[in-house]
FIVO-728527 format. One record per residue (C-alpha): x, y, z; residue number from 0. Coordinates in steps of 0.02 Angstrom, whole numbers, m for minus. Layout:
<sites>
px|py|pz|k
X|Y|Z|NUM;
...
</sites>
This chain:
<sites>
px|py|pz|k
4989|987|m2893|0;
4840|897|m2820|1;
4698|1004|m2752|2;
4623|862|m2649|3;
4743|855|m2505|4;
4736|731|m2363|5;
4661|797|m2201|6;
4831|775|m2115|7;
4925|881|m2244|8;
4926|1047|m2149|9;
4955|970|m1975|10;
5101|874|m2050|11;
5173|1034|m2122|12;
5155|1117|m1951|13;
5236|970|m1862|14;
5380|968|m1987|15;
5409|1154|m1962|16;
5408|1133|m1774|17;
5532|990|m1782|18;
5642|1093|m1900|19;
5636|1243|m1783|20;
5675|1139|m1629|21;
5819|1058|m1722|22;
5889|1227|m1771|23;
5874|1290|m1592|24;
5948|1131|m1517|25;
6096|1134|m1638|26;
6121|1319|m1598|27;
6101|1363|m1782|28;
5961|1487|m1739|29;
6091|1601|m1662|30;
6163|1725|m1788|31;
6331|1731|m1699|32;
6355|1544|m1728|33;
6318|1563|m1913|34;
6433|1714|m1927|35;
6572|1614|m1840|36;
6548|1480|m1973|37;
6559|1608|m2114|38;
6723|1669|m2038|39;
6788|1489|m2024|40;
6794|1497|m1833|41;
6662|1363|m1802|42;
6627|1229|m1932|43;
6479|1152|m1840|44;
6358|1218|m1970|45;
6450|1117|m2101|46;
6403|957|m2009|47;
6222|1012|m1984|48;
6202|1056|m2168|49;
6295|900|m2222|50;
6186|789|m2113|51;
6029|871|m2184|52;
6092|846|m2362|53;
6129|661|m2331|54;
5957|629|m2253|55;
5869|725|m2392|56;
5967|632|m2527|57;
5925|462|m2454|58;
5740|502|m2430|59;
5726|577|m2604|60;
5812|427|m2684|61;
5701|304|m2592|62;
5541|403|m2619|63;
5567|420|m2806|64;
5615|238|m2825|65;
5487|153|m2714|66;
5356|283|m2668|67;
5289|341|m2834|68;
5173|470|m2758|69;
5176|580|m2604|70;
5067|502|m2470|71;
4974|659|m2417|72;
4956|751|m2583|73;
4958|614|m2713|74;
5082|717|m2815|75;
5212|621|m2916|76;
5390|624|m2848|77;
5498|699|m2983|78;
5645|814|m3008|79;
5602|991|m3055|80;
5736|1051|m3172|81;
5762|1237|m3179|82;
5879|1329|m3293|83;
6024|1427|m3223|84;
5983|1604|m3277|85;
6008|1782|m3221|86;
5864|1775|m3095|87;
5944|1625|m3008|88;
6114|1710|m3003|89;
6047|1877|m2938|90;
5930|1795|m2813|91;
6066|1682|m2746|92;
6185|1829|m2730|93;
6058|1933|m2635|94;
6016|1784|m2523|95;
6200|1753|m2487|96;
6238|1935|m2448|97;
6086|1946|m2334|98;
6136|1785|m2247|99;
6313|1849|m2222|100;
6257|2019|m2157|101;
6123|1956|m2038|102;
6200|1787|m1996|103;
6036|1700|m2023|104;
5933|1623|m2162|105;
5742|1632|m2168|106;
5703|1466|m2082|107;
5828|1496|m1944|108;
5766|1675|m1922|109;
5595|1613|m1866|110;
5676|1485|m1751|111;
5785|1624|m1680|112;
5629|1727|m1646|113;
5557|1574|m1560|114;
5703|1564|m1439|115;
5680|1746|m1390|116;
5795|1841|m1508|117;
5679|1988|m1544|118;
5815|2090|m1630|119;
5803|1964|m1772|120;
5643|2054|m1821|121;
5756|2175|m1918|122;
5819|2032|m2026|123;
5643|1960|m2046|124;
5580|2133|m2096|125;
5721|2144|m2224|126;
5672|1974|m2294|127;
5492|2028|m2315|128;
5544|2194|m2393|129;
5662|2104|m2512|130;
5528|1979|m2562|131;
5403|2119|m2591|132;
5526|2221|m2695|133;
5574|2069|m2798|134;
5390|2032|m2833|135;
5356|2214|m2877|136;
5508|2222|m2990|137;
5464|2060|m3076|138;
5283|2111|m3102|139;
5334|2281|m3168|140;
5464|2202|m3283|141;
5332|2079|m3347|142;
5208|2220|m3379|143;
5333|2322|m3480|144;
5408|2177|m3578|145;
5245|2091|m3624|146;
5195|2149|m3798|147;
5016|2206|m3817|148;
4919|2143|m3965|149;
4812|2262|m4065|150;
4636|2206|m4108|151;
</sites>
């Protein structure tokens, strides 16, 4: 990753986040009850929102990797990051899915939901932070105990 970022990098990130949040609020996807209705197959609107996002992302990624070469604000090379499917991915995805199903909201939409006045979503956001902290603590502790020490 490039350390010399363009001066517009952070404002662009902020603008993108604001557009994302407004889009979630406008499409009603920042409301947990809408997401829970989707998970119970009562309202399939989320399917179209997610599908539309996947199509746009796929097109932009295909064009950027073919014609762009490098990201305009960071200079980083566009490339696929291949990750192996391992236990951490499976456990993390399961925890994410259970949390999403219980709260009716994913992390990005949780902040947008807070932005539209849903203060009770702070419970879900607190749970996300607690889960992230516990995962980091567990992973660090696991690394400390599984890393062999070398004798001098």
